[in-house]
N, C-alpha and C positions, 0 to 999 in steps of 0.2 A: 480806514481799509488799512490793513497790515502792511508796513513798509518793508516786511522780511526779503530777501532778495535770495540770501543764500542759507541750506541747514547742512549740517554736515552729523554725521554717526555720533551718537556719545551712548554711554551707560548709566543710569538714574540711578541712582541710590538701594530705591527698593528692587532692583533687579540683585541686589546683592544681599538682600536680606532672604532671597529664595533659591540661594547657590545652594542649599541644604537637598532640592529638591529636582536637582539635573541629573544626580543617580539615582536610584533605587536602593543602590547600597547594599544589594547582594554579594555572597559571596564570591559569587562568577561577576559583576562589576569589578571589586577590589583588586584580587586575583586578577584579570586582564590588565588591569592598568599596573599595578605595580610588577607584575613579570615585565610587560613593555618597558618600563623606566630604565628597570634593571637590565636588561639589552641594550639599551639607548645608552646608558652610562660605560657600558663595555664590558661587563660584568661574563662571568668565565663559567659561573653557577650560582643559582639561589640556593638558599634554608629558609624551608618554613618551618616554625616551631610553637608549638602547643604551649602555652604556659599555664599552670597553677592558680588561680585567683590571683593573678598580680595587680589586677586592675577594676576599681569598681566594683569587686565579689564577683565577678564571673571573669570564666575565663579570657588567655588574650593568646592570639595569634601573633607573631615574629616574622616578615616577611625582610630576610639578610641577602643584601648580592656583597658581592667584592671589587664593584665597579668604581669607576672613577670618584665616587662622593659627589655633592652637592659643593660647588663652590659661596653660592650666597643663599642661606635659611630663605630670603626673603620671597624668592620665586615660589614658595609654595602654598603663599595666599595671594599671589600675583597673578588669577588668574589669564590665560591667554598669552602670558611669557611664560619662556622655560630657560632653561640651561644649555641646551641643545645648539649645537653649530646649524649658524645658518645652509650649509647643505644638509645637512637631516632633515632638519623642518623642509623644506624644501621637496627632499625625497618623499617624505614619509606622510607630510603633512600634517608635522606635530603639533597637538592643539594646546598643549598647555593648564588643559584643566583635568588630567588625570586625578589629580589630588581631591577633587570634590566627588571620587565616589566614595570617599573616608569623612565627606563632611558633615553628615548625619552620624554617623557613629563618634568623631570625636580617634585622635590617634596620637602617638607620642612616636616624633623623625629624630634619628642619631646618626650624625654621617662625618666621614675623614673625608678629607681632601686628599687626591694622590699626588703627591709631590718629592721637590729629591728630599728633603728634608724630614723627618716625623710632622705632619698637620696637627693642630689640634682638635679635637673633635668637638663636635658642639649638639644640645640636644636642645627641642620646643615640643612642649605638650600643646596640643590642639585641641580646642573644643568647638562643638556646633556654631557659638560665637564669635569664635576667632573668624570663622569659614566666612559666617555674614557680615565680618567688620564690625561686630560691636561691642568689640571690645580687643586691647595688644595679648600678642603672648610673647612672653621671654625668652631670648634664648640666652644660654646658659652651657657653660665648659665640661664637657662631659668625654671622663677618661676611660669608662668603656664602650664608647662610639666604635663600628667595627675598625680592628685592624690588619693591615697597615692603612686598608682605606676601601671604602663601600660606604653602604646606606642601610638601615634599618627600619623599619617601618612595623610598630606594634600597635595593635587594633581590640577591641573588649571584640568577644565574640558573642552572639545572643543565649538565651535562653535555650532556644531552642534548637540552637547549633550545637548538636554533640560532637566528637571527636573524630565519629565516623561521616559525618555528614562535610563537617571542614576537607577530613581528607578526600571524599569523596568531589567534591569541587573545586580541589586541588589539581587532582587526578585529571581533572577536565579540562582545565587550563594548561596543565602542563604536558598533554598528551602531542600535539604537534608543536611544542616550543623547541624554539632552536637551541636551546640552553639545556645542562642536567638541574634536575629539581630535585633538592632534598628533601625527608622528611622526618621528623623527631619530635621529640618530646624533650621540656625542657628539663625533667627529673632524670634524664639519662647519658650519658655520656654522648659528643657528639659523633666517634667512632659508630654510632649507633642508627646513626640520621641512614635513611631508606633509601636508594635511588627511587624515583618514581617511573613507571614505564613512557617511554616514550616510541612514536611511530609514524614515519614519513607521512605526508597527509595524500601524497602520492602512492600510497605502497600498494603495489597489484596493479598497478595500469600497466597496459600491455600497448601501448603504444603513448613516448612523451617527444613533446613538441617546444621552444620557446617561442613567443613573440610580444615584442614591447614590453618587455622587462618583468614579461610572465612566463610560467613553466602550465604547460598545461597534459595534462593525464587523461586521457582516454581509457574507460574501463566498460569489458564484457559483465552484465550481470553483476553488479555490485550491490551488496546488501545495501538496501535503504531504511533507514529509520523512521522518519518523520515524512515522508513522499515526498512533496513541492518543497519542505522548508530544511531537506538535509542541506547540511552547510558546503559550500562547492569552492568556496575560495576561503587561503589561508594568510591570513596578514598575521608572519611569525608567531603564530600559535593560535591565535584571533580568529575563530572560523567564522566566518559570513556566507549566508544562505543570497546569493545574486541571481540566482534563479538562469544558470546556463541551460544550453537545449539539451534534449536528450533523443535521440532515434532506436526507437521500435522494427527491427527487423519483420520480415515475414517471415521466418521462422521461429519465431517468438524471444531471441536475444534481446537484451536489454541497452544499449549502449548510452552510455554517460560520462560527463568529461567534468575535470576539474582543476583549480587552477594555482598554482604557488606563487606568492608574490616574491618577486625578487628584488628591484627596481623599479617600481611602475606609482609615479608622482598623476598620473591621468587617470587611474580607478580609484576616484572620491566616495568617502564614505560621510554618513550622517553623522556629526560630531557633534560632542565628545565621545558618545561611548562608544561607534564604528560597529553598530549592530544592523546597518542593513547600507544596502550603496545609495547615490546620488546614481539619478535616472538621466545622465549625460549622453548626447551622440559616442562619446569613447565606449560607454559601456554597449551599446546598440554595435559598435563594432567590435569591442570583443566576443561576444555571442556570437556572429557571424564565425568568427574565425575559431571561434570554440567547435560550431557544426563542422567546418572544413578541417578541422584534427580528427574529428571523428570520421570524418570521409575517409581521410586518410587512412584511418586505423582499417577504417571498412575495405578501403583497396586493398590493403595485402592481407587481409584475414582469407583462411581458405574455402568459407563459407559463408560469405556475409550476405547475401538475399537481401536487397534493399527495396523500398519500393519505389515503387515507378515513380514519385514526386523526390523523393531522395537520389536516389537516379536522375537523373535530369537535372536536381540543382548542383549536384557535385561536378556534372559535366561541364554546365557552365562555369563552372571553378575551377575549371580545365583539369579534374579528378577524376579518372576512369574508375569505375567499382561494378565486376564483374553481374549480369543481370541474375534471377534467380533460375535455377531449372524449372523443366514444366511437372512441378509439384503440387498438388492442394492436399488439406484434408479431406476424407473420404465424411459423406453428409448422413448423419443420424439423425431419427425424428425427434421431434420434442416431445419431453415428458411435460405433465402437465406441474409435477412437483419441483418448485425450481430451486428450492434448497438441496435438489439432491444432487449430491457431488459425480461425477462419472469422468473419467481420467481422457483429457484431449487426445483424441487420434493422430495416430502420428503421419507426416506428410509423405505421400504414394504419388509417385509417376502415373500420370495420367497417362490413359490410350488415347489412340485418333478417335474414340466413340465415347470421350467422356462429354458428361452434361452437369451442368451446374443448376442446383436448386438456386432459382433465384426470386422464388417465393417463399411466404413465411407462413406454411400453414399451420392452424391449432393443433394442439397434440391430438384430439380425437383422429382430423385428417389426416396428420404424419403420420400415426400409427398405422392406419387404415394403406396408407400408399405404399409406405413402406413394404407393407405382408405382398399387395399386386406388385412392386417392385421384384420382392423375389422370388413369385410364382415363375414369373419370366424373365429371368435368370440380367435384369437389370440395374439391379444393386450396387453388385460393384462398378458400373459406369456413374455412379453419384457421388456427386463433389460438393463442397463446403465452397460458397462465394469470397472471395476474398478482395477489397476495394482498394486495398491499398497496392494491388499491381494490375489494376486500371490503369492502362494504356502499355504494357507490354504486348506486343503483336500476338505472342501464344495465347496469351491470356484472353484478349479482347475475340481471338478466331474460335471459343468454344462456343458451342449452342449451350441455352440454358431454358430449364422450363420455367415460365412467366405464369402460369395459372395451373390448375390442378381445378377439375372437377367432376362429377360422380353420377352415374346414371344407372337406377333402377327399374329391372324392369316387371312388371308384375300385369297378370292376365294377361300377356302378350305385347303390354305398353307400356314404355318408354318411357320413365319419367327423370327430371331432374332431380336428384335427392335437395338441392339447395332451397327448390321453389317448391317440394312435395312434403308432404301431401295436400294438395289445393283443396280448400271448402268448397263443399257442394251448392247446387244453383241454391237450396237453404240459408246458405251460411252458414253450415256446420263444419267442422272440422274433420278432415279427412284422417285415417287409419293408417298408422305404415306396417306392412306385414314383416313379423319379424323372419319368417324366412323365405323371402322373396325366388324368382326363379334366375335370377343372374343380377348379376354387379359388375359394372364397368365403367373403371377410372381413365378419366382421359386425360392430357398432358397436355399441354401447347406448348411446344420446342417451337424458341426464336434464335435464329443467323442473322450473324450480320453480311452473310453469301445467298442466302437462298431465301426464299418466302417463307412464312410461319408453317409448321406442320402440327400431327397429333399425336399423342400414341396411344394406342387403344389397350388396354392392359385388361382381361378379366379377370377378373378377381372373385371371392368368396365372403369378402366381410367389408362391411361401414358402418360409419358411427351417423347416428342422426340425434338432432337437438341440437342444444346449445353445448359449447364448450365451458370448462371451469364449472362443471355442480359435479354432484355426489352422485354414488352408484345407482340409487335408486331413480335418480332423473336419467341415466345412460339410456340411450338407444340400439344398442347392436342389431347391426340385420346382418342373416349370415343364410348365403346361400341354402334351399333346399339340399342340395346336392353335396355340400362341404363336411369333411372330415373332422373338423375345427374339433379339436378336443375340449372337455371344459375346462381343464386345468391351462389349456393356452389360452384359451379366451377370456379366461379370466382375468392373467398376469396380460394381456391386451390391455384391458380394463381397468388396470392397475395402472400402465405408462398411461394412456390416455388420459385417465378422470383424474386419480386421487394426489390431491391438493390438502394439506392438511389447514386445520384453523392453527392460527398462532393467539386466537382471542384466551385473554386471562382466565377464562371459566370454560375454557374446553380442555378436554381430555389430552393427554399428551402423545405426540407423535406416534410412539410405540404401539398404545392403544389406539388411536384412529385407523396407523396400520392394520392392524389384527381386522378391528371391526370392519375397514374394507375391503378386505383380500375374503373377509368371511362369506358379506353380502356379496360381492361380484361373483364369490365360485358357485352361489346359489342361481345368484340371476343368470350365470353362464349354465351351469345344470338344467335348470327348469327350460332353457333355449330347445338347449342339444340333445336333452335327452327327454323329460318328461317332469311335468310339476312334483308326479309321487318320488321319480330319482330325487327330486333336488330338495323335498321334505328328508325322505329318507336319509340323505346323507347329511343335512344341517343337523336333523338329530343326532346320528351317529357322531359327530363332529362337538358337541354341546356334551354328548355322555361323556366323550372319551376327556375334553375339557375340564370339566367340572367333577364328575362324580369316580373317573378311575382312580382317586388315591382313597377313596373310603373301600373302591372292592377287592376281596382277598385274591390276590394273584395265583394262587394255587388254587382257589375253588373255583371264581369266576361266580357271575352273576346273569340271572334271568328277568328283564324288568320287560312287564307288558302293562299298558295303558287303556283302560276300558271305561267307556263312561265315565271321565271323572274320574277316574280311579288308580293308582300307583299301586303293582304287585308287585314285588322284589322274592324272589326265589334263587337260594343262595345253593351254588354248587356242593356238593359233600367234602369234608375233607379227604385231601390227598389220600391216606391209609385207610380209610374208610371204604373210598371208591376200590379200593382194591382188593378189597376182602370181598 
């Protein structure tokens, strides 16, 4: 039996050999770590210089600061140890492993300590084997170390890293950094160094408040770059996504929150790179505090429109937000083309007779119902449901249409369209009359204060058959007394059934649209006028589409088709006809 009574944490030598894999050694990693070190060293500015083939045949990048310098070069290879004060380490959870971002590439570090008298400078060149503990690195005096004090870190660029990509990575690291950062080239004068753009992380916030060492900034409709992965916390220039909450108002505004870290040791990041936060109870408290900051911003906004859940949650936190006005978006029938862009209708005040469409009819049924509603003056009363408003008294009191069915009268008998035509006794399928005597749409209305009732809407149009079919399978039914124009019916067929294929071997969207519109107009004309008129219009359309460019405009042509033969007679030229 093993007699070991206690154990203690230790670092095995094999772990040291794998330190070059602690960081990915990207420019983003390197700039993040070197800039943070400069800030902690009390620098007032940072200069980044691109050198010309100074090391290993590749261009080099030098990050130079005017901070206090490094007193003991041994900390560069003593991972977990650093030269920062205990107070700073406690406040920022400094890991002492930032130099590992350069372990894979190697680097040269020169430094001069801030001292009452001129302090000597020193230089050490570090290769991957030095970071892995496989060799000792020599430290030598360096007259060219930053003067009067500061640190310079020089590392090689890779073959793929051009001046543009290096500058781009530096700009990304510097944009929210608290110190000015300058970009230059070794072959130019220091006065030519360019100050990189900086912007406050909370720039554009409509509401700002402090909380336990953080500064929350609340934004209304802040542009989002990467959706859920957008950085929302700024650690002195290093931005991290910790998934702070956001709120969608009923009016369409998006409210989000971001945080600047001032002095918040309770917020822990995964070390050493700090690319994500540790899920701790404090982080949960932080997210809830951020949500309350959004609620306080909503409370002073002139048009907040919170969802009922957000309004109720804010009230529990002691924050009063104005309830939304009685406004909803007008109902629009669905169309079959799911990629068809339509502008969202504006919110409108509802009347005492408003109705919600709480059912979801397929496009053919929705288009036919809209026509029936228009004929009876019902359309302006119809509104889209908004589930985020459920719980507000005014919203819950609105009656809603929960079901829609269609009845067709044929030969004096009323049939439900959903179950008709029923097969006959021999099992043969029945037939639908394209021009029935009457069509009635019946809508079931449910109210919280009265029994269900129905709206009976006489109309002249219904669509039978399956949704999401092509025009040849559409079954429009139009009453015998309808004055529906063929072009109007073709437009309704388009909205109800046009769903273009996106298969690789399908025609283009435009070609599919043209073919559908042509077939829909042919079907509508045949139904509303006659077979002969439909054929006549289709022939005329084909001639106009395919032959117009061949016919002399000033002469015209007569085309006759008899017994499979085509005869074309051109008109006389204008001068000859005049004589």
